[in-house]
FIKOLZA-1660 file (N, C-alpha, C; in steps of 0.1 Angstrom, whole numbers, plus 5000, padded with zeros to 4 digits):
% residues 126
   i   px   py   pz ch aa at
   1 5008 4988 5000  A  Q  N
   1 5000 5000 5000  A  Q CA
   1 5009 5013 5000  A  Q  C
   2 5003 5023 4994  A  V  N
   2 5010 5036 4994  A  V CA
   2 5006 5044 5006  A  V  C
   3 5016 5049 5013  A  Q  N
   3 5013 5058 5025  A  Q CA
   3 5010 5072 5020  A  Q  C
   4 4999 5078 5024  A  L  N
   4 4995 5091 5019  A  L CA
   4 4993 5101 5031  A  L  C
   5 4998 5113 5030  A  V  N
   5 4996 5123 5041  A  V CA
   5 4992 5136 5034  A  V  C
   6 4980 5140 5038  A  E  N
   6 4974 5152 5033  A  E CA
   6 4978 5164 5042  A  E  C
   7 4978 5176 5036  A  S  N
   7 4981 5188 5044  A  S CA
   7 4974 5200 5036  A  S  C
   8 4973 5211 5043  A  G  N
   8 4968 5223 5036  A  G CA
   8 4954 5227 5039  A  G  C
   9 4947 5219 5047  A  G  N
   9 4934 5222 5050  A  G CA
   9 4934 5233 5061  A  G  C
  10 4922 5238 5064  A  G  N
  10 4920 5249 5073  A  G CA
  10 4907 5256 5072  A  G  C
  11 4907 5268 5078  A  L  N
  11 4895 5276 5078  A  L CA
  11 4897 5288 5068  A  L  C
  12 4888 5290 5060  A  V  N
  12 4888 5300 5050  A  V CA
  12 4875 5307 5048  A  V  C
  13 4874 5319 5045  A  Q  N
  13 4862 5326 5042  A  Q CA
  13 4856 5322 5028  A  Q  C
  14 4843 5323 5027  A  A  N
  14 4837 5320 5014  A  A CA
  14 4844 5329 5004  A  A  C
  15 4846 5323 4992  A  G  N
  15 4853 5331 4982  A  G CA
  15 4868 5330 4982  A  G  C
  16 4873 5324 4993  A  G  N
  16 4888 5322 4994  A  G CA
  16 4893 5310 4987  A  G  C
  17 4906 5308 4989  A  S  N
  17 4913 5297 4982  A  S CA
  17 4921 5289 4992  A  S  C
  18 4923 5277 4989  A  L  N
  18 4932 5268 4996  A  L CA
  18 4939 5258 4986  A  L  C
  19 4951 5254 4989  A  R  N
  19 4958 5244 4982  A  R CA
  19 4961 5232 4991  A  R  C
  20 4955 5221 4988  A  L  N
  20 4957 5208 4995  A  L CA
  20 4969 5201 4988  A  L  C
  21 4977 5195 4997  A  S  N
  21 4988 5186 4992  A  S CA
  21 4986 5172 4997  A  S  C
  22 4991 5163 4990  A  C  N
  22 4991 5149 4994  A  C CA
  22 5004 5143 4990  A  C  C
  23 5012 5140 5001  A  A  N
  23 5025 5134 4998  A  A CA
  23 5025 5119 5000  A  A  C
  24 5031 5112 4990  A  A  N
  24 5031 5098 4990  A  A CA
  24 5045 5092 4993  A  A  C
  25 5045 5081 5000  A  S  N
  25 5058 5075 5004  A  S CA
  25 5064 5066 4993  A  S  C
  26 5056 5062 4984  A  E  N
  26 5059 5052 4974  A  E CA
  26 5068 5057 4963  A  E  C
  27 5079 5050 4960  A  R  N
  27 5089 5055 4950  A  R CA
  27 5082 5053 4936  A  R  C
  28 5072 5045 4935  A  T  N
  28 5066 5043 4922  A  T CA
  28 5053 5051 4921  A  T  C
  29 5052 5062 4929  A  F  N
  29 5041 5071 4929  A  F CA
  29 5036 5075 4915  A  F  C
  30 5046 5077 4906  A  G  N
  30 5043 5082 4893  A  G CA
  30 5036 5071 4884  A  G  C
  31 5033 5060 4889  A  R  N
  31 5026 5049 4882  A  R CA
  31 5011 5049 4885  A  R  C
  32 5008 5056 4896  A  Y  N
  32 4994 5055 4901  A  Y CA
  32 4985 5067 4897  A  Y  C
  33 4973 5064 4893  A  T  N
  33 4963 5074 4893  A  T CA
  33 4960 5078 4907  A  T  C
  34 4958 5092 4909  A  M  N
  34 4955 5097 4922  A  M CA
  34 4941 5104 4922  A  M  C
  35 4935 5104 4933  A  G  N
  35 4922 5110 4934  A  G CA
  35 4920 5118 4947  A  G  C
  36 4911 5127 4946  A  W  N
  36 4907 5135 4958  A  W CA
  36 4892 5132 4960  A  W  C
  37 4888 5129 4972  A  F  N
  37 4874 5127 4976  A  F CA
  37 4871 5135 4988  A  F  C
  38 4859 5138 4991  A  R  N
  38 4855 5146 5003  A  R CA
  38 4843 5140 5010  A  R  C
  39 4842 5142 5022  A  Q  N
  39 4830 5137 5030  A  Q CA
  39 4827 5148 5040  A  Q  C
  40 4815 5152 5040  A  A  N
  40 4809 5162 5049  A  A CA
  40 4801 5154 5060  A  A  C
  41 4800 5159 5072  A  P  N
  41 4792 5152 5082  A  P CA
  41 4778 5148 5077  A  P  C
  42 4775 5136 5079  A  G  N
  42 4761 5131 5076  A  G CA
  42 4759 5129 5061  A  G  C
  43 4770 5130 5053  A  K  N
  43 4768 5128 5039  A  K CA
  43 4778 5117 5034  A  K  C
  44 4774 5112 5022  A  E  N
  44 4783 5102 5016  A  E CA
  44 4796 5108 5011  A  E  C
  45 4806 5099 5010  A  R  N
  45 4818 5104 5004  A  R CA
  45 4816 5106 4989  A  R  C
  46 4822 5117 4984  A  E  N
  46 4819 5120 4970  A  E CA
  46 4832 5124 4963  A  E  C
  47 4832 5120 4951  A  F  N
  47 4844 5123 4942  A  F CA
  47 4846 5138 4940  A  F  C
  48 4858 5142 4940  A  V  N
  48 4862 5156 4937  A  V CA
  48 4870 5157 4924  A  V  C
  49 4881 5150 4923  A  A  N
  49 4889 5151 4911  A  A CA
  49 4899 5139 4911  A  A  C
  50 4904 5136 4899  A  A  N
  50 4913 5125 4897  A  A CA
  50 4923 5129 4886  A  A  C
  51 4935 5123 4887  A  I  N
  51 4945 5126 4877  A  I CA
  51 4953 5113 4873  A  I  C
  52 4956 5112 4861  A  S  N
  52 4962 5100 4856  A  S CA
  52 4977 5099 4861  A  S  C
  53 4983 5088 4860  A  S  N
  53 4997 5086 4865  A  S CA
  53 5007 5097 4860  A  S  C
  54 5006 5100 4847  A  G  N
  54 5015 5109 4842  A  G CA
  54 5011 5124 4842  A  G  C
  55 4998 5125 4846  A  G  N
  55 4993 5139 4848  A  G CA
  55 4986 5144 4835  A  G  C
  56 4986 5137 4824  A  S  N
  56 4981 5142 4812  A  S CA
  56 4966 5142 4811  A  S  C
  57 4959 5134 4820  A  S  N
  57 4945 5133 4819  A  S CA
  57 4939 5136 4833  A  S  C
  58 4929 5145 4834  A  T  N
  58 4923 5148 4847  A  T CA
  58 4908 5147 4845  A  T  C
  59 4901 5145 4856  A  D  N
  59 4886 5145 4857  A  D CA
  59 4882 5152 4869  A  D  C
  60 4873 5161 4868  A  V  N
  60 4869 5170 4879  A  V CA
  60 4854 5169 4880  A  V  C
  61 4849 5167 4892  A  A  N
  61 4834 5167 4894  A  A CA
  61 4827 5180 4890  A  A  C
  62 4815 5178 4885  A  D  N
  62 4808 5190 4879  A  D CA
  62 4806 5201 4890  A  D  C
  63 4804 5196 4902  A  H  N
  63 4801 5206 4913  A  H CA
  63 4812 5215 4917  A  H  C
  64 4825 5211 4912  A  V  N
  64 4836 5219 4915  A  V CA
  64 4844 5224 4903  A  V  C
  65 4839 5219 4891  A  K  N
  65 4846 5223 4879  A  K CA
  65 4846 5238 4877  A  K  C
  66 4858 5242 4873  A  G  N
  66 4860 5256 4871  A  G CA
  66 4865 5263 4883  A  G  C
  67 4864 5256 4895  A  R  N
  67 4869 5262 4907  A  R CA
  67 4881 5254 4913  A  R  C
  68 4881 5241 4911  A  F  N
  68 4891 5232 4917  A  F CA
  68 4900 5227 4905  A  F  C
  69 4913 5226 4908  A  T  N
  69 4922 5220 4898  A  T CA
  69 4931 5210 4905  A  T  C
  70 4932 5198 4899  A  I  N
  70 4941 5188 4904  A  I CA
  70 4954 5188 4896  A  I  C
  71 4965 5186 4902  A  S  N
  71 4978 5185 4895  A  S CA
  71 4987 5176 4903  A  S  C
  72 4998 5172 4898  A  R  N
  72 5008 5164 4905  A  R CA
  72 5022 5167 4901  A  R  C
  73 5031 5164 4910  A  D  N
  73 5045 5166 4907  A  D CA
  73 5051 5152 4911  A  D  C
  74 5054 5144 4901  A  N  N
  74 5059 5131 4903  A  N CA
  74 5073 5131 4909  A  N  C
  75 5081 5141 4906  A  A  N
  75 5094 5142 4912  A  A CA
  75 5094 5144 4927  A  A  C
  76 5082 5150 4932  A  K  N
  76 5081 5152 4946  A  K CA
  76 5071 5142 4952  A  K  C
  77 5066 5133 4944  A  N  N
  77 5057 5123 4950  A  N CA
  77 5045 5130 4956  A  N  C
  78 5040 5140 4950  A  T  N
  78 5029 5148 4956  A  T CA
  78 5018 5151 4946  A  T  C
  79 5006 5151 4950  A  V  N
  79 4994 5155 4942  A  V CA
  79 4988 5167 4950  A  V  C
  80 4982 5176 4942  A  Y  N
  80 4977 5188 4947  A  Y CA
  80 4962 5190 4943  A  Y  C
  81 4955 5197 4952  A  L  N
  81 4942 5201 4948  A  L CA
  81 4941 5216 4951  A  L  C
  82 4941 5224 4941  A  Q  N
  82 4939 5239 4942  A  Q CA
  82 4924 5242 4942  A  Q  C
  83 4920 5248 4953  A  M  N
  83 4906 5251 4954  A  M CA
  83 4904 5267 4955  A  M  C
  84 4896 5272 4946  A  T  N
  84 4893 5286 4946  A  T CA
  84 4878 5289 4947  A  T  C
  85 4874 5301 4950  A  S  N
  85 4860 5305 4951  A  S CA
  85 4853 5295 4960  A  S  C
  86 4859 5292 4971  A  L  N
  86 4853 5282 4980  A  L CA
  86 4839 5287 4985  A  L  C
  87 4830 5277 4987  A  K  N
  87 4817 5279 4992  A  K CA
  87 4815 5272 5005  A  K  C
  88 4806 5276 5013  A  P  N
  88 4803 5269 5026  A  P CA
  88 4800 5254 5023  A  P  C
  89 4794 5251 5012  A  E  N
  89 4791 5237 5009  A  E CA
  89 4803 5228 5005  A  E  C
  90 4814 5235 5003  A  D  N
  90 4827 5228 5001  A  D CA
  90 4833 5222 5013  A  D  C
  91 4828 5227 5025  A  A  N
  91 4834 5222 5038  A  A CA
  91 4832 5207 5039  A  A  C
  92 4843 5201 5042  A  A  N
  92 4844 5186 5044  A  A CA
  92 4858 5182 5048  A  A  C
  93 4859 5169 5050  A  V  N
  93 4872 5163 5052  A  V CA
  93 4876 5158 5038  A  V  C
  94 4887 5163 5033  A  Y  N
  94 4892 5159 5020  A  Y CA
  94 4903 5149 5021  A  Y  C
  95 4902 5138 5014  A  S  N
  95 4911 5127 5014  A  S CA
  95 4917 5124 5000  A  S  C
  96 4930 5122 5000  A  C  N
  96 4935 5117 4987  A  C CA
  96 4936 5102 4987  A  C  C
  97 4937 5096 4975  A  A  N
  97 4937 5082 4974  A  A CA
  97 4946 5078 4962  A  A  C
  98 4952 5067 4963  A  A  N
  98 4960 5061 4952  A  A CA
  98 4953 5049 4946  A  A  C
  99 4953 5048 4933  A  A  N
  99 4946 5037 4926  A  A CA
  99 4951 5023 4930  A  A  C
 100 4943 5013 4930  A  S  N
 100 4947 5000 4933  A  S CA
 100 4956 4994 4922  A  S  C
 101 4954 4998 4910  A  R  N
 101 4961 4992 4899  A  R CA
 101 4970 5003 4892  A  R  C
 102 4981 4998 4887  A  L  N
 102 4990 5008 4881  A  L CA
 102 4985 5012 4867  A  L  C
 103 4989 5024 4863  A  W  N
 103 4986 5028 4849  A  W CA
 103 4972 5029 4845  A  W  C
 104 4963 5032 4855  A  M  N
 104 4949 5034 4853  A  M CA
 104 4947 5048 4848  A  M  C
 105 4936 5050 4841  A  G  N
 105 4931 5064 4838  A  G CA
 105 4924 5069 4850  A  G  C
 106 4920 5082 4850  A  P  N
 106 4912 5088 4861  A  P CA
 106 4899 5080 4864  A  P  C
 107 4896 5079 4876  A  S  N
 107 4884 5072 4880  A  S CA
 107 4876 5079 4890  A  S  C
 108 4863 5078 4890  A  R  N
 108 4854 5084 4900  A  R CA
 108 4850 5074 4911  A  R  C
 109 4853 5062 4909  A  D  N
 109 4848 5051 4917  A  D CA
 109 4858 5049 4929  A  D  C
 110 4853 5051 4941  A  P  N
 110 4862 5049 4953  A  P CA
 110 4868 5035 4954  A  P  C
 111 4861 5025 4948  A  S  N
 111 4865 5011 4949  A  S CA
 111 4878 5009 4940  A  S  C
 112 4881 5018 4931  A  D  N
 112 4893 5017 4923  A  D CA
 112 4905 5022 4931  A  D  C
 113 4903 5027 4942  A  F  N
 113 4914 5033 4950  A  F CA
 113 4917 5024 4962  A  F  C
 114 4929 5020 4964  A  G  N
 114 4932 5010 4975  A  G CA
 114 4940 5016 4986  A  G  C
 115 4945 5028 4985  A  S  N
 115 4953 5035 4995  A  S CA
 115 4947 5048 4998  A  S  C
 116 4945 5052 5011  A  W  N
 116 4938 5064 5014  A  W CA
 116 4946 5071 5025  A  W  C
 117 4946 5084 5024  A  G  N
 117 4952 5092 5035  A  G CA
 117 4942 5094 5046  A  G  C
 118 4946 5101 5057  A  Q  N
 118 4938 5103 5069  A  Q CA
 118 4928 5114 5066  A  Q  C
 119 4931 5123 5057  A  G  N
 119 4922 5134 5054  A  G CA
 119 4926 5147 5061  A  G  C
 120 4922 5158 5055  A  T  N
 120 4924 5171 5060  A  T CA
 120 4911 5179 5060  A  T  C
 121 4909 5186 5071  A  Q  N
 121 4896 5193 5073  A  Q CA
 121 4896 5206 5065  A  Q  C
 122 4886 5209 5058  A  V  N
 122 4884 5222 5051  A  V CA
 122 4871 5228 5057  A  V  C
 123 4872 5240 5062  A  T  N
 123 4861 5247 5068  A  T CA
 123 4859 5260 5061  A  T  C
 124 4847 5263 5056  A  V  N
 124 4845 5275 5049  A  V CA
 124 4834 5283 5056  A  V  C
 125 4838 5295 5060  A  S  N
 125 4828 5304 5068  A  S CA
 125 4821 5313 5058  A  S  C
 126 4808 5315 5061  A  S  N
 126 4800 5323 5052  A  S CA
 126 4801 5338 5056  A  S  C
% end
């Protein structure tokens, strides 16, 4: 399994921005599709964004499209989620995940991801 550690969460006012980072321990990080998911209290976990192993292909959920951007730096074993124009409804625990299989394309299905970080809290004040 890939060890994943998220950072960058916090409290931000509506309309503000945050950049989440997810650092991976695995030397073969560059072979894994990575994803970001979020879960708010009392709600199901939902897909946010995913990026292919090489970074050439991304998928972003409709509800954050145009506001959130996923990227990765394979030299640093890190995937990022840049969040702008944050809304109170974006508040959640954000978790990154690594795909279970190598060389996959982006996926929205949590069952395609076998390694998960602990999550980082994002709070958006109105």
